[in-house]
C-alpha positions as CSV (number, residue, x, y, z in Angstrom):
1,X,14.6,-38.5,8.4
2,X,15.9,-42.0,8.9
3,X,16.7,-42.8,12.6
4,X,20.4,-43.5,11.7
5,X,20.8,-40.0,10.2
6,X,18.9,-38.4,13.0
7,X,21.2,-40.1,15.6
8,X,24.3,-39.2,13.6
9,X,23.2,-35.5,13.4
10,X,22.4,-35.5,17.1
11,X,25.9,-36.7,17.9
12,X,27.5,-34.1,15.6
13,X,25.4,-31.3,17.2
14,X,26.4,-32.3,20.7
15,X,30.0,-32.5,19.8
16,X,30.0,-29.1,18.0
17,X,27.9,-27.4,20.7
18,X,30.4,-28.7,23.3
19,X,33.3,-27.1,21.4
20,X,31.5,-23.8,21.1
21,X,30.4,-23.7,24.7
22,X,34.1,-24.4,25.8
23,X,34.7,-20.8,24.6
24,X,32.4,-19.7,27.5
25,X,34.1,-21.9,30.0
26,X,31.6,-24.8,29.9
27,X,32.7,-28.4,29.7
28,X,30.7,-31.3,28.4
29,X,30.0,-33.5,31.3
30,X,27.2,-36.0,30.7
31,X,25.9,-36.7,27.2
32,X,23.6,-33.7,27.0
33,X,24.9,-31.6,29.9
34,X,27.5,-28.8,29.7
35,X,28.7,-27.4,33.0
36,X,30.6,-24.4,34.4
37,X,31.7,-24.5,38.0
38,X,31.6,-21.5,40.3
39,X,32.6,-21.3,43.9
40,X,29.2,-22.4,45.4
41,X,27.2,-23.4,42.3
42,X,27.4,-25.2,39.0
43,X,25.9,-23.5,36.0
44,X,24.6,-25.9,33.4
45,X,23.1,-26.1,30.0
46,X,21.1,-29.2,29.1
47,X,20.1,-30.0,25.6
48,X,16.9,-32.1,25.4
49,X,16.4,-33.7,22.0
50,X,12.8,-34.5,21.4
51,X,12.1,-38.2,20.7
52,X,9.3,-37.2,18.2
53,X,11.3,-34.7,16.2
54,X,14.8,-33.7,15.1
55,X,14.8,-30.6,17.3
56,X,15.8,-29.5,20.8
57,X,14.7,-27.7,23.9
58,X,17.5,-26.0,25.8
59,X,17.3,-25.8,29.6
60,X,19.5,-23.7,31.9
61,X,20.0,-24.3,35.6
62,X,22.0,-23.6,38.7
63,X,23.0,-26.4,41.0
64,X,24.0,-25.4,44.6
65,X,27.0,-27.6,45.3
66,X,25.9,-28.0,48.9
67,X,22.4,-29.2,47.9
68,X,21.0,-32.5,49.0
69,X,18.4,-33.0,46.2
70,X,19.2,-36.1,44.1
71,X,18.8,-34.5,40.7
72,X,19.6,-31.2,39.0
73,X,16.8,-28.7,38.9
74,X,15.9,-27.2,35.6
75,X,15.4,-23.9,37.4
76,X,16.3,-21.5,34.6
77,X,14.8,-20.4,31.4
78,X,14.2,-22.8,28.5
79,X,14.1,-22.2,24.8
80,X,10.4,-23.1,24.0
81,X,9.1,-19.5,24.0
82,X,12.1,-18.4,21.9
83,X,11.1,-20.6,19.0
84,X,7.8,-18.8,18.5
85,X,7.3,-15.6,16.4
86,X,6.6,-13.6,19.6
87,X,9.9,-14.6,21.2
88,X,10.6,-12.7,24.5
89,X,13.7,-11.1,23.1
90,X,12.3,-10.6,19.6
91,X,14.6,-13.3,18.0
92,X,13.2,-16.6,16.8
93,X,15.6,-19.5,17.2
94,X,15.3,-22.6,15.0
95,X,16.6,-25.6,17.0
96,X,15.7,-28.2,14.4
97,X,18.0,-30.1,12.0
98,X,17.8,-32.4,9.1
99,X,20.2,-34.9,7.5
100,X,22.0,-32.2,5.5
101,X,25.3,-30.9,7.0
102,X,24.1,-27.3,6.5
103,X,21.0,-27.9,8.8
104,X,23.2,-29.4,11.5
105,X,25.6,-26.4,11.4
106,X,22.7,-24.0,11.5
107,X,21.2,-25.8,14.5
108,X,24.6,-25.7,16.3
109,X,24.8,-21.9,15.6
110,X,21.3,-21.3,16.8
111,X,21.9,-23.3,20.0
112,X,25.0,-21.3,20.7
113,X,23.4,-18.0,19.8
114,X,20.5,-18.8,22.3
115,X,23.1,-19.6,25.0
116,X,24.8,-16.2,24.3
117,X,21.6,-14.1,24.0
118,X,19.6,-15.7,26.8
119,X,21.8,-18.0,28.8
120,X,24.8,-15.8,29.5
121,X,22.8,-12.8,30.7
122,X,20.8,-15.1,33.0
123,X,23.9,-16.7,34.4
124,X,25.5,-13.3,34.9
125,X,22.4,-12.0,36.8
126,X,23.1,-14.7,39.4
127,X,26.9,-14.7,39.3
128,X,26.9,-13.1,42.8
129,X,25.6,-15.9,45.0
130,X,24.0,-13.4,47.4
131,X,21.5,-12.6,44.6
132,X,20.4,-16.2,44.7
133,X,19.2,-15.6,48.3
134,X,16.9,-12.7,47.3
135,X,13.3,-12.6,46.3
136,X,12.9,-13.6,42.7
137,X,15.7,-16.2,42.9
138,X,15.4,-19.3,40.7
139,X,16.3,-21.4,43.7
140,X,13.7,-22.9,45.9
141,X,13.8,-22.4,49.7
142,X,15.7,-25.6,50.4
143,X,18.4,-24.7,47.8
144,X,18.6,-21.2,49.2
145,X,19.1,-22.6,52.7
146,X,21.9,-25.0,51.5
147,X,23.5,-22.0,49.7
148,X,23.3,-19.9,52.8
149,X,25.0,-22.6,54.8
150,X,27.8,-22.8,52.2
151,X,28.3,-19.0,52.2
152,X,28.7,-19.3,56.0
153,X,31.4,-21.9,55.5
154,X,29.2,-24.8,56.4
155,X,29.3,-26.8,53.2
156,X,28.9,-30.6,53.6
157,X,31.8,-32.1,51.6
158,X,29.7,-35.2,50.8
159,X,26.9,-33.0,49.3
160,X,29.5,-31.1,47.2
161,X,31.0,-34.3,46.0
162,X,27.5,-35.8,45.2
163,X,26.6,-32.6,43.2
164,X,29.8,-32.7,41.2
165,X,29.3,-36.4,40.4
166,X,25.6,-35.9,39.6
167,X,26.4,-33.3,36.9
168,X,29.5,-35.2,35.8
169,X,31.8,-32.2,36.5
170,X,35.5,-33.0,35.8
171,X,34.6,-35.9,33.5
172,X,35.0,-35.0,29.9
173,X,32.7,-36.9,27.5
174,X,33.4,-36.0,23.9
175,X,32.0,-39.1,22.3
176,X,28.3,-39.4,21.3
């Protein structure tokens, strides 16, 4: 596929995925990030377009608002295993597109379906922030400690502001 067509398809996919994820309460924040704020965390979906192919890897993550780390942690599931025949949930997702409109629409539908089938149950599992403090949490020890402080009412407003800025929360970016 020509680079111009690939870039155009990518932009269309991001825009349409954003519209679909709005139904779940996400907003498009940065070019490839979609965020949903909770009281102490931001849930996010990140679409990584491969540079070598017209396809995606979807990453999920939870960002503790009170965290001090300088980048979002991709601490949730990702879509790689779900593109294979032996997908963990038995469904194989095709996250690839071509120049044709039908392939772009199918890719958008597959991304959204993966977010519904895999993402939403994962986010729901950790909706109660206390579960994020338990064994098996996707958060590392530092993130858990920062969450514990927030739950005790000891959030650092500068950390919260930095986390919101880092993930672009509150800034709608519908272009590209």
